[in-house]
N, C-alpha and C positions, 0 to 999 in steps of 0.2 A: 423639098429639102434645101435646094439652093437658095430659096427665099430666106430660110432660117440662117444659113451661112452668111448671106448678105447683111442681115441684121447684126449678127455677131461681129463680122468684119467692120461694119459701120460703127459699131460701138467702140471697138478697139481703136480704129483709125481716128474717130472723133475725139476720144479721150486723150490719145497721144497728141493730137493737134492742139487741144486745149492746154496740154502741159508745156508745149513749146512756145506758146504765146505768153507774153508778160501780162501780169495783172489778172484780174478776175473777169470771167466771161459769164454774166448772169443770164444764160439761156438755159431752157429746160433740157432734160436728158433726151427727150424724143427729138428735139431739134438737133442736138449734138449727133445722135445716131443718123438722122436724115442727112445732115451735112457730111458725116463720115462716109455714108454710102455714096453720095454724089462725088465726094473727093476720091474715093476708091475707084470709081468707074472712070472719072476724068484722069486720075493719075495713071491708070492702066493705059488709057488712050495716049497720054503724053509719053509714057515709057515706050509704047509701040512706035510712036512717031520718031523717037530718038534711037530706036533699035535696041533697047535694053530691057524689053519686057520679059524675055526668057534668057536667063544666063545659067551657067552651071552653078549648082548649089542654091543658096538662098538668094532671092532676087532683091537684094538690099536697095539697089537704086530705084527699082519700081516702088518699093515701100516708102522710100524718101519722097518720091513724087506724089504718092497717095496722101501721105501725111501733110506734105507741103500744100497741096491743093486744098485739102480740108482746112488747114490753118488759115489760108487766105479767105476761104468762104466764111469761116467762123469770125475772122476779124472784120469782114464786111457786114455780116448779118447782126453781130452783137450790138453795135450802136443803134441800128434800126429797131431791134427788139427792145432795147432799153428805153428809147424814146416812146415807143408805142405803149409800153407798160409802166410808164412813169406817171 
């Protein structure tokens, strides 16, 4: 069941990351989900390193780290994907 939640969270984080980036990112949905999952895991680790992984209420700072890391990953992967499929 946690694998299913990882996919759902990866989809949401990946789509939010694509929304914060300017322009169009012509990468497939499966790659967006994969980068969202990686961004979520790395964002959790980064939030833990800064001591903000668990706060009272909604962990907004942790979510910002997750989306931020996913956005950086998408920004790095998109040009490689476009060159490979052009």
